[in-house]
N, C-alpha and C positions, 0 to 999 in steps of 0.2 A: 755854707755847709747845709747839707740836706738833713742829717739827723736832728738837729736842734728843731727845725721847723715841723718834723714829723712827729716830734714828742706829744703834743697834745691829741694828735689823731690816734697814735698808739694807746695812750692812756684811756681815751673814749672807748676805743675798742676792747681793751682789757676790762673796763668796767661794765660794758654791755655783755661781754662773754661771762663775766662773773655773775651778772644779774640773771642771765640766761641759765647758768649752771644751778644757782640757788633755786630758780623757779622750776627747773626740772623736777618733777616729783615721781610720776608713774614709772618712766623707765629707770630711774635711780632705784626705786624700791625692788623692781624685779632682778636688778643685777647685784644689788648689796648682799652681802652675807650677813649672818646673824650669830657671829661669833662674839660673845660678850668681850668688851674691852679690846678687841682686835679690828672687827670689821663692821662694827654698828656705825651708822651714820645718823645724823640728826633727823632727817625725814623718818626713817626707820624707827628711831626712838619715840618720835611723836605718835606714830601709828601703834606701837607697843602700848604706850600709856594710855592713849585712847581706848584700846581694847580692854584695858584693865579698869577702864572708867575713872582714871586718875587725871582729870582735866587740868588740875592745878599745875602738875609736872609738865603736861603736854603743852600748856600755855607758856610756862617758863622756858621751855626750849625753844618754842617757836619765836617769843620775845627775844630771847638771846640771839637767834639767827638773824631776826630783823635788825637788831641793834648792831650787830657786827657788820651786816651788808651796809647799812646806812653810814657807819663810821668809815668804811672803806671807800663808799662812792663820795662822800664829803672829802675826804683826804685826797682823792683824785681830782675832784674839782678844785680843791685849794692849790693842789700843784699846777693844775692848767691855768688858774688865774695868775698864779706867781710867773709861769712861762710867758703868759700873754704881756704882763707888765714888764718883764725883763727883755723881752725880745721885740716889743713894739718900738718902732722908730719912725 
């Protein structure tokens, strides 16, 4: 079957696309709305907190984004390692 052998490549592509999306800053800020609790996004919240000189909250949001991104990439790597062990012959 082709699909099981494509799994690791698809997961890698997904992880890279996610990392790219998290890393996009400028274009996301221009597109994002600023409706409270509706269209606020994390990079926009960081900018707002920095403009308010609230560095603690800006750092907390950035750290949470980093932790979530790390956890997702770690999860994808664990799935890939499991796939390699499972289908290695």
